[in-house]
C-alpha positions, 0 to 999 in steps of 0.5 A: 610819395604817399601814392609810390608807398601805397602802391608798392604795398599793392594798393590800386592808386590814382593821382589827380593832380589840377597842375598840367606837370607833376610836382610845380613846386618840387621844380622851384625849390631852392632856386631849382635844385631843391632843399629835399630834406634837412638833417636836423629835422625835429618836432621843435623845428615846426609850427602847429597848434599841436607841437607834438603832433609831427612826432610820430611821423618824423620818428617812423620817416627820417632824413636819413630814409629820404636820403637813401631813396635819393642815393638809391636812385643815383641823385648826386647831393650836396649840404650848404649850411645849417643841415640843408640838402640839396640836389648837385644837379635839377630838382627834376631829379626829384621829381623823375625819382618820386615819378618812377617810384609810383611806376614800380607800384603801378599808381596812375598819375592824371594831370590836368584833371581839375576835381569837379566833385568829391562825394562819400557814401557807405563807406567810399568816396567818389570824385570826378576830376578832368576825364575821370570819375573814380570810386574807392575806399580812401582818399588822401588830401595832398592838394597843400596850401595856397602858397604861390598861386601862379603855380596853381596853388589854391585853399582847395584842401580847406574847402574839403576838409570842411565838406567833411565837417574837419575845423581847420586853422585859419591859413596865413602866409609863412616863410614870406617878406615882411612889409614896412609902412611909411615911417621906415622908408629911410629904410626902403631906401636901402634895398638891395643890401644884405646882413647877416643878423639875429630877428626876433619875434615873440620868443623865436630867434633866428641868425641868419642873413636879412635883405632890405627890399623896396617893400620892406624887408626878407632875407633867411631870417626874415623869412624864418621870423615871418612865420611866428609874426602877427599883425601888430607885433614888432620885429627886433633885429640885432644888427651886431649878434657877435658883438659883446655887451659894452662894445662901443664904450671900449670903442671910445676908450680904445679909438676915440677919434672914431666915428660911430659910422665909421665903427659899424662900416667895418661891420656892415655894408657902407650903406647900412652903417651910414643910416644906422648912425643917422637914425642913433644920432651920434654925432663927431667923434666917441670920445664927445659921446657920454656913455650912457649915450652909447650904451643906448646906441647899443641897445638900440643896435641889437634889438632895432624894433621894426613894426611890419605893417604886413606880409607881401602875401601868399604870392610871395610865401613859400609855404602856408601856416595853418590848414586842416587841424590837427586835432581831426587826425589821427598822429599816427595814420593822417586818417581823420579820426571822424571820417574812416578812410579820409586822410591829410598829408602835407601842407593840408595839414595845420604843420609847418617847417622852418626853412631850409628843407624841413617841409619837404621832409614832412611832406615824406614823413607824413605821406608815408605815414598815411600810405603804410595806413592805407 
């Protein structure tokens, strides 16, 4: 995106990519259909040490701007839940669109070109990559973070930033499944069971599906809170987010002969309902359970604490929290304050969006912001 806009502004642009083909993360995104933006994009949907940093770029290049480009290229799209936009066809259409925009401006793309060295002297950057030796007054770091290394992702952006004296906020996996320890092994036996929940971690709360796995928990709600989770924190799950206060005590009055597992089974998958009822320990008919016991059961079901012992790591993380410190960059241009001509954009920067197209929109917006300054 940055190359296309800069090239169409008349700049001579060379893209160096160590991968054998361009846009490999784009190709696997959204189940191969690329969740290319989100209509709900706003600065508060992003994590950063500076929560205001993304505001300028996002305001100047909006989801509607990207959608105009998609429609200009005749790519059919549809909206799923929560403002998520996907291609009707294939993610390859988005890659082809971006390649086409680069071609319009005359940008050169060199894939399979691992970077051997980067030097800076006399206001010029010199890069050796593959068979290329290139020199330019500007260098843009757009190499993302280390999430999904099997696609070629690395921490190269951080190494390069440190080479130029830029601070890096500690990177960690985000939008990633959480793992559970032995104390919660009973829930691992529910592998494959999914249900709508509200997942909470600290002040962050997301109401979407959760999925139990053989290692722990996943699904959209869990991936969302994983970006906020730190080791030692609990994640609370409300298994019945639509239930009002006192629902179980009311059920006792309405259906005294019902059992807890039966009631839960009317709202949750059977295996999960049985497991929760067993863990809570309310046996027999509701009529035999004191109201204070049912009140405690309600409270537990609305904030069931899980104590993750880790995540599935960068191998399964969709993005990376942390990265090149925003304190080092101009929010207007993405240029390093202390190294004129050096820019950083996209996931390489300490700006991480929610699940659902937000990270793509940051990539487009930050790329355009830099391109307009080059």
